[in-house]
N, C-alpha and C positions, 0 to 999 in steps of 0.2 A: 462488507458494504460496497455498493456499486460506486465506481469512480466516475468523476466528471472530467471529460477530456478538456485539455487546454484549448482556448480559442485560437483560431488561425489569425495571424496578424501580418499579412503580407506587406503592409505599408511600413512595418518596422523590420523587415527582413531583406533589405537590399544588399547586394554584393558590392564590393568596391568598384567593379567594372560598371555596374548599372549606375551607380552614383556619379562616377567620373564621366560616363557618357552623357548624363543629363547636364553636367557642368559644361562639357565641350559643346553640346547643342546650344546652350544659352550663350556661350561666347561667340559661336558662329552667328546666331540670330542678332546679337548686339552689333557685331561687325557689319552685317548686311544692312541693318537699320542706319548705320552711320555712313554707308556707302564704301566700306572698307573691305579688303580681302580677309576672309576668315583665317584665323591663325592656324598653324599646323599643330595638331593635338595628338598625333599618333605616338605610339610607344617610342621612346628615345628622344622625342622633341622636348624643348624647354618647358612648355606648359604641362606636358605629361609628368616630367620629373618634379615639377612644383606642386601640381594639384592631385596627382594620384595618391600620394601619402595622406593627403587630407581626406580624400574619398574613403580610404581604408579606415581612417580614424572615425569618420562618421558612421561607417558600417558597424564598427565595433561598439560605438556608443548606442546605436539603435538596438543591438542585442542586449546591452546592459539596461537600456530603458525598458525593453519588454520584460526582462526579468524583474526589474524593480516594480513595474506596474502590476505584475501577477502576484507579487508578495502581499499586495493589499487585499487579496481574496483568499479566505481560509482554505478552500479545496486545493490550492496550488502553492501555498506558502511553505517555506522550510526554514530550518535553522533558527536564528534569533528572531526572524520575522514571525515564525510560527509561535515562538515564545510570547511575542507581543500579542498575538491573537488570544493566547491562553490567559494572559494578564487581563485582557478585556473581559473574558468570560469568567474570570475568577478561578481558573483551573491551572495551577502551575505544572510544569513538566515533572514527572517522577524521575528518580535516579536511574540513569542509563536507559531511559525510555527513547526508543527510536522515533524519528520524525513520522513515519507511517502510523505507528501505534498511537502516538500523541495526537496526530491529526484526526484519526478516527474517533478518538475519545472526545475531542473538541467538537467534531461534527455532530456526534450524538448529543452532546450537551446543547449545542446551538439549536438543534431540531426539537428538543424535548423541553417542555415546561417543567418547572419544579413540581413534583407530584405529591401525593398524600400517602405514599407507602405501598403502592402497587408493585407488582413483580418487576416491571421495567425500572422503577425507581431504585429498588434495592440492587439490581444489577449494575446500574450506573454508579451508585454510591460505592459499591465494592470495587469497581474498576478504577475509581478515583484514589484508592489506597495505593501507596507506593509499593511496587512489587507484584501487583495483581495484573495479569494479562487478560483474562477472560472470566466471565461470571454468568452463571445460570441460576435463577431464583425459581423455587418451586413453592407455590402457595398451598397451604392446608395439607401438607404431606403427613404431618403428625396429628394435627387437630385444627379446629376452625380458625385460630388466630396464629398459626405457625407460619414462619417464613424460613425456608432452608436455602442457603446460598452455597453453590458449589463453584469453587474457584480454581483457576490455573495460574501458573507463573507467566512471566513475559515470554517464555519459550513455548508456551502452550502445554506444559506438563503439569500434572497434579502437584499441589503444594504439600508441605508437611503439615502434620496436625498442629504443631506449635505455631507455625505461621498463620494457619487458619484461625487460631485463637487470638493472635495479634490483630488480625483483620476484624474479627468480631468486636474486640475492644475498641478499635478505631471507628467502627460504625455505630457505636452506642449513641453518639451525639445526634445522629440522624434517624435513629430507630423511632418509629411511631409508637407512642404510648399504647400499651396493651398488646403489642405484637411480640410473639415469642420468636426471637431471631436466633438462628444458629448458622454458623459458617463451617463448611466442610471442604476437604480436598475433593476435587472432582474425581469421579471414578474413571477407570481406564477401560476403553472399548478397543480391543485388539482388531486391527484390520490387516489380515495376512494376504499379501498379493504374491502369488507364485506365477512365474512366466519364463518361457524360454525365448531369448532374444536372438534374432539373426542379424548380425552386425556386418557393416562393411569391413573389409580387411585393413583399412588404413586408420581405424579409430581405436582409441584406448577404452577398453571395456569399463574400467572403473569410473572414467569421466562420464560415459553414457549413463551408467547406473546412477551416478550422483545427480545428473540432470533429471532423470526420471523420478528419482526420490523427491527432489525439490518440487517438481510439478504435481506429484500426487499429494504431498503435504499441503501445498497451497490449495489444492482442490478440497481437501478434507476440512480445512478451517471453517468453523461455523456451520457445517452442514449436518443435518439430521438424516437425510436420505442420501445414501451412497450408492451410486448407480454403476452397475457392472460395465455397461458399454462405454460410459464416459471415462472411467479409469483406463479401459483398454485403449482409448484414443490418445491417452497421455503417454503411451509407450513410444509413439512415433516422433522421437526427437531426431536431431541430425545424427546420422550414423547408423540408425536402425532401419534395416531394409524390410523386416517383417517380424512377426512374433507368433508363438504357438503355445499350446498347453497352458493357457491362462486360466487361473482359478482365483476367485475372491472368497476368502474364508472357506476354502475347500470346495466351492461350488460355483455356479454361474448365475446365482440370483442376486438381486439388489439387497442391500443391507439397510436396516433402520437403526440408527444410533440412539441409545437411551438418552433421555433429556438431560440427565445430570452427569453424563460421561463425556470424556474427550477421546477422540480417535487417536490411536497410536499405531503408526505404520510399521509393519514387518514385511520388508520386501525381500523375496527369495527369487533372485534372478539368475538364470543359467545362460551362459553364452557359449 
């Protein structure tokens, strides 16, 4: 799901120096209005020692105020504030569910009206079960009233058959009468990436490969079309000077992931 960038709040992001300078300017203006000599406010002077710590405290409080303000909005909330948004929407956090996964589930719920048993409804209902990370529903795969839901765990891997049965039992309360609902582990779609990396001499190869692995896994999440050129661009992390002999599933063509499968990365990197 596309993310929403946090708004810029320059009025709440003053440094201690900026705040202190405004205080010093006001003191000078007040002294001139009274016909007095403006006080010395440079570093080391009495007023600096008295007022600069206050300016630093105000700056810190501004940062806390910005954080508190943003917690009132679901796209940027985290921790216990995110739990409060979930309470409002009637969706508690699942066991060990991360902020990002929980936030995405809440955003989907906030954007979606309660349905009447369409594909998107069953996907949402499955994701609401503790332990389910992703869900794809397929309508009419077996017959006209069949709904087959393919699920992954919170790590994006296919679940066990026994867990799929538990999820099916948990979804019975929301199943639309007449629908033949079945829940299955998602199928595995191997994505084999082979490449020869040309690294800088001062880098650790294992760290570079780990960074590339994370980038490709992030790219694969939720995608049906896997583009050869886009994965190639993900090799260029810090420490990689160039790459060669790059193949995607043994070729140079784009891949199309089956609807009910999850991509599993197999990275074969030579340095």
